[in-house]
N, C-alpha and C positions, 0 to 999 in steps of 0.2 A: 429944608428941601426946596429946590427951585421949582416954580410952577411954569406953565407954558408961556407966560408973559415976562419971564425973567425975574419975577419977584419972589421973594422968600415967603413961604407959607408955613403955618404951624400944623404939625400932624399929631393927632391925639392917639395915643397908644391904647389898644384894647386891653382891659384888665385880664390877666391870666386867671386860670381856675384856682390858683393858689393865692390869689389876691382878694382880700375882703372888700366889702363895699366902702369901707372907710379908707381903703388904700393900703392896708397891711398885706405884706407878702410873707407867707409862711417860710419862705426860703431865705429871708433876710433877717438879721437881728433887729430887735425892736428899736435899738438906738438909732438906726438909720431909716426908719419908716418915713415915707413921704406920702402925701396925698396930692392928687392932681385935680385942680379946679376945672371949671367949665372953660376957662380961657386956655387951658393946657399948661398953666404954670404950676410947677411943683411947689407945694407948700409943706412946711414941716408940721407934723402932728405933735401935739403936746405929749411928752413922754408920760406913760402911765406909771403908776407906782411899781416899785421893784418886784414885789411878790406877785402881783397880777401879771406883770410882764413875763415873768418866768413861767407861770401857768399857761399863758397864751402861747409862748414858744413851744412848750411841751405838747399842747393840744394841736397846734398847727403841724408840728413834726409828725405826730401820730396820724393826723389826717393825711398827710403827704404819703406816709408809708402805706396806709390803708388804700389810698387810691392807686398807688403803684402795684400793690398786691392784687387789687381788683382788676387792673388792666392786664396784668400777667395771667391771671386766672381766665379772664375773658378770651385772651389770645389762645391759651392752651385749650380751652373749652371749644372754641370755634374750629381750631385746626387739629384737633385730636384725631388719631387714625381710626377711632371708633366713633360711630354716630351716637349722639345722646339726644333723647326726646323725653320731655316731661309731659306725661299723660294724666288727664283727669280721671275721675271714677268711670266716666262713660266713654273714655277713649279719645277725648278731644286733645289736640296738640296745644299745649300751653307754651312750651319753649322747646327749641332745638338748636343744635349747632350747625355749622356750615357742612360738616361731613355728612350729617344725617340728611340735610337738604339735598346734597349731591346724590346720595343713595336713593332718595325718593324721587329724584328727577325733576324737582320743582324748586322755586325760589322760597327763601325762608318767609318772606312776607305773605306769599300765597298759601303757605302751609299753616301759619298761625291761626288758631281758633277753628281749624277744620278737623273733621274726624279722621283719625288715623286709618280707619278701615277703608277709606277710599283709595289708599295707597297699597292695599293688600290685594294679592291675586284672588280672583273669585273663588277658586277651589280652596283657599286657605282662610276665607273670612270666618267660617265657623271655628276654625282653630284659634284665630285671634280673639274671638269673643270668649272662647273657653279660657284663653290666657287671662283676659280681664277678670273673668269670674274667679279664677284661682287667686289673682292678685287681691281681690276684695275679701277673699276668705282667709288669707294668711298674711302674716307679717314677714315671712321668709321670701327668699328670692324665688322667682318663677321663671323657668327657662322653657322656651318654645322655639322650634324651627319652622319657618314658613317662607313664602316667596313674596317679594314686593313687585308690584307692577308699575312701571314708569309710563308716563304719557306716550312715549314712543312705542310702547308695546313690549319692550324688553323686560324680562323677569330677572330679579336678583335674589338669589337665596340668601337669607340672613338668619341670624340667631338673636332672639329677643331675651334679654335678661332684665327683669323688672324687680324693683324693690321700692317700698314706700319711702318718701322723703320725710325727714323729721318735721314735726309741726312748726318748730321754731324757725325753720328755713322758709316756710311758705305758710304763714298763718292764715286761717280763714277757710281753707279747703285741704283735702287730701290729694296729693299728687304722687305719681309713680315715676321714678327716674328709670328710664329704659335705655339700655345700651344695645345698639345695633352693630352686629359683627358680620361683615361680608363673608359668606361661605362659598363664594364662587371658586376660589382656588382649591379649597378643601373638597368641594363637590367634584371638581375636575379630577383631582387625585383619587377620590373614591371611585369615580366612574372608571378611570384608567385601571385602578387596582381591581375593580370588579370584573372588567373585561379580561384582565390578565388572569384572574382566578378562573373565569369561565373557560378561557383557552386552556389553562392548565388542567382543569377538570375534564375538558373534552379530550385532551391529549392522554391524560391518565386513564380515562374510560376506554379510549381506543386501544391503548396498550395494555388494558386490563391490569392497571397498576393503582397504587394508593400512596398517599403522602403520610409521613410519620414525623413527629416532633416529640422527642423524649427529653425530659428534664432529669439530668443525671444526679442532681442533688436530692431531689424529692422522690424520684422514681415515677412521677406522674407523666402522662403522655397525652398527646393530642394527635389524633389521626383522622383521616378522611373516611367517608363511607366506603369508598373503594377498598381501603386497607382493611376495614372491618369485614368486607366480603371476602377478601383474600384469607383472612384468619377463620372465616366461617362463624363469626359471632352472630347469634340470632338477634340479640338486642344491640343495635348500633349505638345506642346511647349509654351502654354500660360503661363502667369505669375503665378508662384507657390508662394502662400503666405498664411498667416493665414486667411485673409479675404476670399480668394478663398475656403479654406477648410470649413469655416463656411457657406459660401453661398451654398455649395454642400450638407449640412446636411438638414435633414427634419425640417421644421419650428417648429414642436412641440418639437424637441430635441436640438435646438440651444441654448436656454437659459440654459438648463441643462448641455450641453457640455461646455459652457463658464464657468459656475460655477464650474464644476468638474475640468477643466483644471487649473483654477486659484487656486483652493484648492491644486491641485497636485504641482503646482509651488511653493506654499508657504510652504508646510508641508513635502513633501517626494520626493524621487528621482525616484523610480520605480512607474509605473502606469499601469493600465489596465482599459479601458473603452469601452463601446459598445454604438454605436449610429446608427441611420438610415440615409441613404443618398438617395437622389432622383436621381436615374439613369434615364437618358432621354429615354432609350430603355427598361430597365428591371423594371422600377418602383421603389418602395421602397425596399431598400436592407439594410441588417444589416452589419455594419462595426465594427470590433473589433480592437482597437488600443492598442498595447503593446509596451512599451519602457521605457525610463528613461530620467530624466531631468539632464543635466550637469550644474554644478555650477562653479563659479570662486573661487579664493582664499578667497574672502570675503563671500562666501556662497550664492551669488546672482545667480539666474537661468539665464543662458545665451543661452542654446540650448536645444532643445527637439528632440531626435532621437528615432526611433522605426519603427515598421512595422504595416501595416494594413492588416487584413484578412477578407475575405468575409465569414461570418458565417450565411448567410441567411438560408441555408439548415439545419444547426444545430438548429436555432431558430424555423424553421418550424417543425422539428422533436420534439423539446421541446414543441411546442404548441400542436402538435398531441398527444404527451405523456401526457401533462397536461389535455387535453380534455378526453383522454382515462382513465386517472387516476380519473378524476372527475366523468366520467360516471361509472367507476368501483366502486368508493366510493358510488355513488347513488344506484347502484345495490346492493352493500354490505349492505347499510343501509336498503334497501327494504327487502333483504333476511334476514337480522338480525331481522327486525321487524316481518317478517313472521315466522322466527324460534322462536323468543321470544313468539309470539302468539301461535305457535305450541307447544312450551315447556310448556306454561301456560295451554294449553288445555290438553297436555299429562300429566302434573302433576295433573291436575284436574281429568282426567280419572284414573290415577294411584291411586290417593287418594280415588276416588270413588270406584275403584275396591277393594282397600284394605279394605275400609269400608264395601263394600258388602261381601268380603271374611270373614271379622271379624264377620259381622252379620250372614253370612251363617254358620260359625263355631259355633257361639253362639246359633243360632237356632238349629243346628244339636246337639250340646251338650245339649241344653235344651230339645229337643225331646227325645234324648237318656236318659237323666236323668228322664224325665217324664215317658217314657216307662219302664225304670228300676224301678221307684217308683210304677208304676201301676202293674208291675209284682210282686214286693215285697208285695205291699199292697193288690192286688186283687187276682191274681193266687196263690201267696204264701199262703195267708190266706185261700183260698178255699182248697188248698192241705192240709193245716194244719187241717182244719175242716174235710175233707174226711179221713185223717189219724186218727183223733179222733173217728169218726163214725166207721171206720174199726176196731179200737181197741175194741170198745164196742161190735161190731158184733162178733169179734174173741172170746171174753170172753163168749158170749152167746153160740156160737157154741161149744166152748170147754167144757162148763158145760153140754151140752147135748151129748157130745162125738160124734159129727157128723163129718163125713169125710171132710166137707167143711171148717173145722177149718184150715186145712193146706193151702187151697186156700186163706183164709183170711190173714194168716200170709204172704204168698207170695205177696199178694196185698199190705200189709203194707210196705214191702221192696221196692216195685216199687214206692209207694207214697213217701217214704223217698228219693229215688234216684231222682224222679221228682222235689221234693222240693229243693234238693241240686243243681240240674241243673238250676232251676229257680233262686236260690240265686246267682249262678255264673254268669248267664246271666244278672241279674240285676246289679251285681257288675261290669261287663264289660261295660255295658251301662252307668253306673254312678260310675267311679272308685274312684273319690276323693269326700270325704264327705265335706259338706258345713260347715266346721269348720276351724279355723286358722291353726291347725296342720294336716289338711287333706292330704296335699302333702307329708309330711314326712311319714305318715302312709301308704299312697298308694304306695310310692316308696319302703318302707320296705316290704310290702306284695308282690310287684312285684318281688323283689329279692328273697324272700323265695319261691314263686311259680316257678320261673325259675330254681332255684337250685333243687327243688323236681321233677319237671316234666322232665327236660332235663339232669339231673345228671351232671351238671357243677358247677364250683365254681362261685357263684354270691353273692355279698354283697353290702350293702348300707352304705355309710359313711356320717355322718352329725355331725361334731365336736360340733357345737352349734345348739340348737333348732331354727328352722326357721318357723315363723308363717306368713301366707299370708291371707290378708282379701279378695282379689279378687279371687273367685273360678274359674272364666274363665281363668285367667292367670295360676292358679295352674293346671287346667285341660289340657291346652295347653302344659305346661312343662311335665306333666305326659305322654301325648301322644307322645311327642318327645322322651322321655326316652324309652317308650315302643317300638317305631319304631326302635330306635338305637339298642336296645337289640335284636329285631327280626332279623335285618340285620346282626348282629354279629353272631347269631346262624345259620341263613339260608345261608348266603353267605360267612361269614368269618370262620365258623366252629370253633368258639372261645371255649376255655376251661376255661377261667377265665375272668369274667366280673365284673367291679367295677362301681357303681353308687355313685356320690358325689354331695352334695348340700351345698353351702356356701353362706353367705351374708356379704358384706363389703360395707360401705359407700353408701347405697341406691341402690346397684346393686346386683341382684340375679344371681348366677353362678351355672349352672347345667352341669356336666360332666359325660359322659359315655365312659369308656375306656375298650378295650378288647385286647387280645393277638392273635386274629385270623389273617387270611390272609388279605393283602391289597386289597381293592376292585379295580378291573380294571376300566380304564376310558372308558366310553361308546362312541359310534360313535358320531362324530360331537360335542363332548363336552356336550351332553345332559345328565342331571342327571336322575337317576331312579325315579320310582313313589314314593318310600318311601322317598327319599331325597327331592323330590318336595313337598311332604306333610309336611315334617319338615320345609322347607323354607317358605311355605305358612303360617304355624302356627307361625313361628318366626316373619315374616313380619307383621302378624296381631297384634302381641304384641309390635311391634317396637323394637324387639330384634335383636341381632347379632348372626348369626349361623356360626360356624366354624367346618369344617370337614377336617381332615388332617391325613396322615399316621404317624405312629411312628416307630422309629428304635429300634431294628432290625426288629420288626414286630408288627402288630396291627394297630388299628385305634382309633382316638379320635374324639368324637362329643361333642362340647361345645356350650352352649347357654347362652348368657349374657343378662339379662333383666334389664333395668333401670326403677325402679318402681316410680310412681308418689305418691303424698301425699295420694290420695284415695286408692292406692295399697300398702301403706307403710307397709313394713314387720317389724317384731319385732323379735329380737333374744335374747336368754337368758330368762329372767323372764318377759319381756314386751310382750304385745299382742296388735294386731292392733284393 
């Protein structure tokens, strides 16, 4: 190797741990052994005898393997996941690995020869001393859980497992090899599990429920105190088993419970069942079991886990609701029967009223027709006779040139006016003649008289001739048309009125349309007298009456009559 002055210098190599003081290297065969002098020049060593040389090779090889194993053990010892501490009889730290030093929060050099108790939390020092006492009194393993306190103040929960070291490994004194296992993760899991259990117990207590865990293979069970309270067991620590559960059930429910549970075990995993239990203090109580059946890899049921809930109040509420519902149904049936009877009676009264109204209208029309006929045949004929006699008297007075002839002529005019009034009165009392086309004729005359008397446009449209055999129906339709026209003139102040009569498929349709004002709605929705009369006449015929406004103005009155065979209408060339 070149030095700083550019000259070559000799470097002496440091003997390795496998090289003896005489220069032998256990990793090289003895034939090539060399020794290094003080000048750094390698010299050959005289070859030893063959037998001695083989023995030296074997010894050096064994020494090499031993040192390799020792280094491997030292590495594993220092970096093992578990801390190892060698303690004396009085608890002094004789040896420890790096993991233990890390758990104790100090360096290994500072911990050697120091008492282990200085690393223990104050509350657990007595427990550690008890651990040492047990170690001195037994050759078996001694296990203790305590907390270590680090210089930073942090506490680490650990488990100490101590056992005496063989005397051959440490001659001269008794040591205890102690394994330190960090319990931080386990403690956290235990705390989390404890909090979960506390929340579960609170929830079960609030719901008045209890937990159940049943081993289906052995029949043994494990249930909470809340479940014992549900079953009414005086001794909460009594044997929990499937038989105890069945014995707590109501005798009438045991067979059903066994049948349901066997069916649940065979067919499905989740279940829900409700049974009665005989509580020694509260009597019969309803218990609802909810849970699931756990199965093994072969699908066989092995465990049943779930919760039990006291549903007695719900059952009582359901029973009250059922009774109330049953009572309500009975009352509804009674009221329905009463309403049905009332409806039958009402329908009977309505039918009777309609029949009476129809009869009243028929009687009224008959009386009007009779009065009109009497006026026409009686008073009308008498007026005709008086007019004839007055004409004869007028001729006689005129021949004699008497002044009374003028009075006779005046009397003739009055008689003619009286006869015309009687004719109109008779026609008003009997507007529709008893002939098939009487309705068409009467509606046409009504349109002509309205146009002449009121100076408005009024026409009657009938595209095809309509003949009606029933004069009562024809009279009702005429009266409805007459009332609709009067309302249009009186209230609507109409200037144009159209009457239409059509017949299609056994239905007669009468329409009265005007361009007058829309009639206002009366108070409380009550129709006027004219509309009531029209409705009464339409109901008497079994017809449908429709009264509605038209846009932009006007009103429409429509009456549709379904005619029977006896009232069959004929249009065109046919007659009823």
